[in-house]
Each structure stands twice: as structure tokens, then as C-alpha cells.
C-alpha positions as CSV (number, residue, x, y, z in Angstrom):
1,Q,0.2,0.0,0.1
2,V,1.2,3.7,-0.6
3,Q,-0.1,6.9,1.1
4,L,0.9,10.5,0.1
5,V,0.4,12.5,2.8
6,E,0.6,16.3,2.1
7,S,1.2,19.0,4.6
8,G,2.0,22.8,4.4
9,G,-1.4,24.8,4.0
10,G,-2.7,27.5,4.9
11,L,-4.2,31.2,5.3
12,V,-1.6,34.1,3.0
13,Q,-2.9,37.2,2.3
14,T,-2.1,38.4,-1.8
15,G,1.8,38.5,-2.3
16,G,2.7,35.8,0.2
17,S,4.4,32.1,0.2
18,L,4.0,29.6,0.4
19,R,5.6,26.1,0.6
20,L,3.4,22.3,-0.1
21,S,4.9,19.4,0.8
22,C,3.9,15.8,-0.3
23,A,5.9,12.6,1.3
24,A,4.8,9.5,0.2
25,S,4.9,5.7,2.3
26,G,4.5,2.3,2.2
27,N,5.9,0.2,-0.8
28,I,7.3,1.9,-3.2
29,F,10.2,1.3,-5.5
30,S,10.5,4.3,-7.7
31,I,8.5,7.1,-8.6
32,N,7.6,8.1,-12.0
33,V,6.1,11.0,-11.4
34,M,5.6,13.5,-8.8
35,G,2.9,16.8,-9.5
36,W,0.4,19.0,-7.7
37,Y,-3.2,19.5,-9.0
38,R,-6.1,21.7,-7.4
39,Q,-9.2,22.3,-6.8
40,A,-11.4,25.6,-6.8
41,P,-15.3,25.1,-5.3
42,G,-17.4,25.0,-8.0
43,K,-14.6,23.5,-10.7
44,Q,-12.8,20.9,-12.0
45,R,-9.7,19.5,-10.9
46,E,-6.7,20.8,-12.7
47,F,-3.3,20.6,-13.4
48,V,-0.6,22.4,-11.9
49,A,2.9,21.4,-12.1
50,T,4.6,18.2,-12.6
51,I,7.8,16.6,-12.3
52,T,9.9,13.4,-13.9
53,S,12.0,11.0,-12.0
54,G,15.0,12.6,-14.3
55,G,14.0,16.1,-13.0
56,T,11.8,17.6,-15.7
57,T,9.4,20.2,-15.1
58,N,6.7,21.4,-16.2
59,Y,4.3,24.3,-14.8
60,A,0.4,25.4,-15.7
61,D,0.4,28.5,-17.5
62,S,-1.1,30.3,-14.9
63,V,2.1,29.3,-12.4
64,K,4.9,30.0,-14.3
65,G,7.8,32.0,-13.1
66,R,5.0,31.7,-9.5
67,F,5.6,27.9,-8.7
68,T,8.7,26.0,-8.1
69,I,8.1,22.1,-8.2
70,S,10.8,19.9,-7.0
71,R,11.5,16.4,-5.3
72,D,13.7,14.5,-3.2
73,N,13.8,11.6,-4.2
74,A,15.4,9.6,-1.6
75,K,13.5,10.8,0.3
76,N,10.0,10.6,-1.6
77,T,9.1,13.7,-1.5
78,V,7.5,16.9,-3.1
79,A,7.2,20.1,-2.5
80,L,5.8,23.2,-3.9
81,Q,6.8,27.4,-3.2
82,M,4.2,29.1,-4.0
83,S,4.8,32.8,-4.3
84,S,3.7,36.2,-5.9
85,L,0.0,34.4,-4.2
86,K,-3.4,35.9,-5.9
87,P,-6.6,35.2,-4.5
88,E,-7.0,32.8,-7.9
89,D,-4.8,30.7,-6.6
90,T,-7.9,29.7,-3.7
91,A,-7.9,26.6,-4.1
92,V,-7.5,22.7,-2.1
93,Y,-3.9,21.3,-3.4
94,Y,-3.3,18.0,-4.2
95,C,-1.2,15.7,-4.7
96,R,-0.4,13.1,-7.4
97,M,1.8,10.4,-7.6
98,I,2.6,7.9,-10.8
99,I,4.7,5.0,-9.2
100,R,5.6,2.0,-12.1
101,T,1.6,2.3,-13.6
102,S,-0.6,3.4,-10.7
103,D,-2.1,6.2,-9.9
104,Y,-2.1,7.4,-6.1
105,W,-3.1,10.8,-5.0
106,G,-2.8,12.7,-1.1
107,Q,-6.0,13.7,0.7
108,G,-5.3,17.1,0.0
109,T,-4.5,20.4,1.7
110,Q,-6.0,23.8,1.8
111,V,-4.3,27.0,0.1
112,T,-6.4,30.6,1.0
113,V,-5.3,33.2,-0.1
114,S,-6.6,36.9,0.9
115,S,-7.3,39.7,-1.0
């Protein structure tokens, strides 16, 4: 069994910063892709950023230049450094990991940006 646990969400003012972390535990051999997604109230879950095992990153246009994804392969963790936050970044943020051919999601962590 594999579990993902996120941390680091909270309330921040516009222009502020937050750092999200996600740790995987369980029967892990190798993690292909790690990523972050978010879901705002009344909207569908959307892609935020991903990082491959080789370190290649990909970002949604809405967060490019403001968010940075990173991973620690030794610790099976992925982080999302968020800066210059905007009210439209308010959402539940979910960690996702693709381990071999299986897809795992965390429980989500709330990020609220006040104007």
C-alpha cells in the first residue's frame, strides 16, 4: 500500500508565499512522475505542475514564474514553492504520484489567499 500525505497549506495574503510538501510511504520502488493539482470550489481539478524522475518540470501557464516544483528521490517527497500568490490560487491542492503504472493521490490541503 502507498500513502501520500500533504502538508503546508494555510491562509496567506495576496502576494505572500507558501510551501507545500507531500511524502509517500509504503511499498515504493520508484516514482516516475510527481505532481500537484488543485481544485477550486465549483471547478474541476486542474493541473498545476509535474516533475519527472529525471527532473524535467512542467507548469500550468497560470503559475509559471510564481511556483516551483521540486522533488527528493531519496525521501520520496515532492514540494511546491508558491510565491506571489493571488486570490485565484485559492483551492484544495492535491499531490499525485505515478509509481510504476499505478496512480496515487493525497487527501488534499487547503490553500486560501485573501485579497
